N, C-alpha and C positions, 0 to 999 in steps of 0.2 A: 387553450388547451396546453397541458403540460408537455414538456419534451421527454421522450423516453429513448432508451437504447436497449438493444438486445445483445446479450453476451453469453458466452459459454461459461459454465460453472465448473471449476476444477476442485473437486472434493468440497472443501470449506473455504474457498477463496474465489474471488472473481477471476474469470479467464478472459480469453480473447473477445474483443468488441467487434460486432458485425457492423460494417458501415451501412449507412442509409441506402446506398445504391446497390448493395449486394442482394442477390436473389438466392434464397435457399433452394437447393436442388441443381442450380447451374453454377453459381459463383461460390457457394458455401455448401459443403456436404456435411450432414450430421447423421449419425447412426441412431438406432433405437435406444442405445444406452447413454446417449448424450443428455446431460442436464443443461438447460438454458435458463436464464433469468431475465426478467425485464427490470431495468433500473430506471427509476423516475429521476429526471435531471431538473435542477433548478435554473438552468440556462441552456441555450442551444448547444448541441453536440460540438465539442472542440476537436475531437478526433475525426479527421476528414480524409485520411490517407492510410494505407496499409504500412507505409514507412514510419508512421508515428507510433509511439508507444505510450500507453496510459500507465503511470506509476503512482503509487501512493507513498506519501512521505509523512514522517512524524519528527518533530524537533525535540531532541533530548537536551535538557538544560541542566548539566551536572551541578552547577553552582546553586541551583534551587531545588534539585531533585524533582523536577517536573517534566512531563511529556506534553508537547503541544497536541493540538487537535489533528486528526487524520485529514490530510489534504490530498487531492488528486492533481497531478501535473501531467501535461502532455509534452513529450520530448520529440523532436523532429527526426532524430536518428537513434539507432539502437546502441548508444555508447554511454559508458560511465561518465566520460568527460562532459557530455551533454547534460546528464543528470546533475552533476556537480555544478555546472554553469547555471542551470535553472534554479537549483537550491540557493546558490549565491545571489542570484537576481531577486528571488522572493524574500530571502531572509536578511540580506544586507551583510552577511558574513563573507569575508574575502575568500575567494576560491581556494587559495593555498592553505586556508585554516579549516577547511571542511573535511570531516571524516564521516564516512557512511558505514552502516551496518545493515546487512540484509536481514530482515525479520522473517524467521522461519515459522512463525505462528500463523494460525488461521485468522481469517477476517473476524473482528476488526483490528487485528494486528497489535494486541496489547501484550507487552512483556513485563515481567516483574521488575519494578524500578531498581531494586537493589542488585539485580543481575545485569542490568544494561551496561553500567560503567565498567564492570570487570570482565565483560565479554572480550575475548581475544581476537574477534574477527573484525574489529574496526579497521577501515582502510582509509588512508589519507592520500596516497599518490595514485591517481586514477590511471596512470600509464603503466603501473607495475602489475596490474592484474586485469583479467578480462572476465566479465560476468555477462551472461546472456540475460537480456532484459525482455520480459514478457509483459503483456497487459495484465494488470492486477497484482503485480509483485509490490512489496512494500520495503522501503528503506528508512531506517532511523538516521538522523544526521545530527552532528554536534560541532561546536566550535572548539577545536583542539586547544585553543589558548585559555579556555576557562578551566579553573581548578574545581575539584570536587568540593562542594560546600560542607559545612559542619552540620551535623545532625544532633539535635537534642534527643534524649532518651524517649521523650514523649512522641516526637515526630517520627523517630525510627520505629516505634511500636505501631504507630498509625500506618506507616508505609508497609511494614511487615504484614499487617492485617489485610491491607488491600492486595498485596502480592500473593497472599495465601488464596484469596478469592480467584485471582487470575490463574494460579497454578492448578486449581481444581479442574476436573473434567469439564469441558465446554458444553453448555446446553445446546440443544438443537436449534433454538431460536434466539435471536438477538434483539435488543432494543437499543438502537444507537443512532438515531437521527437520519442515517442514510436509508432511503426507501428502496427496498428490493422486493420484488414479487416473484415467487417461483411459479412456473407454468410448465405444463407438459403438452407438447405438440405431437399429435399422432399423424403420421404421413402414410397415406395409402399408396401402394405401388400400383401403377396403371398398366 
C-alpha cells in the first residue's frame, strides 16, 4: 500500500501536515471552511514531529538559466539557518555561498525565469533576517558565486515564451508529478 499524508490546504499551496498519531477532533481542530488534501507519498512519512517543518526548495542556476525540480526537505527546527544547512548538504554548495528567495507564487511554485535573478529579495546572511517557516512554503536557492550566463536571442525568446505561460492566470488543476487528491470530510456534531 502506498504511503499517504493528510494536510491542510492554504488557498493554492500545501499547508500544515497532520502527523500520523494526531486525531481530528482532539489533537487537531478543523472547521467547516477548512480544506484538506491527501498527498500520496513515494516513501514513508519523514515528518514525525510538530517541531519539524516541511519546506519545498528549487535550485536556480543563473549560469544556465535553469530551475531544478521541486524538492521537499524536512528541517528539524524552524530556522533559516537549518534551511540553509539542509540546502548545503543536499546541493554541495558551501553554506556561506547560498542565497535564498522565498517564492510567493502558488503551488507548484514556478516563477518567470527572467524575473528570478533580478528579484531584490535574495538573502545570503541567515542571521540578518528572520522568516517564519511553515509547512508548504517554498524557497529558491542559488550559489552566489555563479555569474549570470549569456543568452542567445533564440534562447531568450524561448524563455520569454515559457515565462508568459507562467505569468498567465493559473488554472484550477495542475499536472506536475506530485500526486494530491482533494477530499471533503463532513463532521457531524454529536
